[in-house]
C-alpha positions, 0 to 999 in steps of 0.5 A: 796365500793367507790374507789378514787384518791387523788392528792398531787401535789408533786414536789419531791425535786423540781426535775421538773418544777411546770408546769410539775407537774401540767400538770401531776396531771391534766392528772391523774385526767382525767385518773381517770374519764376514768378508772372508779374511783368513785372520785377524790380529791385534797389536800390543801397545800401552800408555798412548793414543798412538796404539791402545791395546794393552792386552791383545790376548784379552781383546782376541778372546772377545773377538773369538767369542763373537766369531766362528771361523777367522783365526785370531793372532797377536800382532804382536806380544811384546815379550820383554814386557811380559812374564813367559808363564802368563803369556803361555797360559793365556795363549793356551786359554785363547786357543781353547776359547777359539777352538784352535784358531789362535796364532802367536806373534812376538815382537821385541818393542821399539818405543823408549817411552813405553819401556821407560814406563815399564821400568825395563831398560831397553838394553835388556830387550834382546835377552828378554825377548830371546829367552822369553819367546823360547820359554813360551814356545816350549811351554805350549809344546810340552804342557809345562813351563820351567825356567832358570835363565838370566832374566826369568826364574820359574819352578816347573808349573803345568799349563792348564788348560793346555792348547788344543794342539801344538803351536809349531806351525802357528808362531810368528815373529816380527823381524825388521832388523837382521838380528831379529830376523835371524832370531825368528828362524832360530825360534822356528817362527814365521817372519813378519814385517811391517812395511817401512823401508824399500822391499829390496832393503828388507829382502837383503837385510832381513829376509835372506838372513832369515831364510839362510838361518832357517835352512841351516837350523832346520834343513827345510825350505823357509815359509813365506814371510807375512808382509804387513802394510797400510792399505787403502782401496778405492775405485776412484784412482785420484781419491784412492791415491790422495787419501791413501797418501794422506793417511799413510803420511799422517801415520808416519808422523805418529810413528816418528813421534812415538818411537822417537825415530829421529832421536839419538838414544838408539846409538847408546842402546844395546841391541838397537844398532840397526835403528841408530843407522835408520835415525842417521838416515832420517837426519840426512835425508829429512823427514819429508823425503822419508815420509814420501819413501814410507808412503811408496812402500805401503799399499793404496790405490784402486784394486788394480793398482794394489794388485800391481804393488803386491805383485811387485813385492813378491817379485822383489822378495822372490817368493810368495807372501802372506798379506796382512792389511792394516785397514784403519790408521792416520785419521781414516774414518770408520766408513772409509776403512770399512769401504776399503776392506769390502772392496779389497775383499771383493776385488783384490783378495780373489785375484791374489789367491788365484795368482798364488795358486797359479805360482805354486 
């Protein structure tokens, strides 16, 4: 089992200076190395305090320079917003800078207001994602890029420097909707998910289609999913559950706002039909009940309670999982985030690893 930390760079309700937020996120990255986490990941988001990392490869290069052991991953590069050559070249460079510690995660993007500011129609997201990710992965493997697709034209060009080794076992892709999960298998990527719906729904709608497609295309057993979740760990059960629920629900409110989840635009956007259904469900049950459900699938509590929740995830999904912890969000203080990370590393991680070894 691999256990990682994902930074989302949230300036919650713009309550702090951006410089303070970024210093805090760097401190969490260095703490992850100190505490023995396996990997550190950074998001890509633009324009808003919801999440402020417009170039996660640049950010990870800085983290790599200050660390020696921890793997550094993009969680994720939003491929429709990026040029395949530049992604491949910068990933290869990061791999050299980090001495082979780079991990490559892709996402399609869900925010209408981010797409609008790039001037890219969301209807183009699926083909731009499918074509772009394939071009990047092939370029990293072959050492050159060449494209003549509906969205990308690129004469043959070498990647220099080349990565330290193949990325065949270092590619990840976020898959919440069924089509994104299946495409991850086609790409040969590990499936990543961020907790936002009951794990039974993720299993049936995304994980099982991914596993079936992987077996069909590759003829091998699929790797375990990487399950990202909002985490808050505290020894005091009452405080852990009070603060954990508060911060998760605070974050959920920003998700609804940023992605306009309750809006109608998904109904008219090709490739986002899954989210149109989600919007209808929110309208039917109401935001308050939806926030309660969202809190229930994320991971806060005492170390023992968190171990129970992650074990329950594994039982529902029917397989081992890698755990990706989102450690600061929703107005959580820096001190609370660092304390939670330390306690998780001391009392949760060793037991998760032991349980994973015993199940192998």
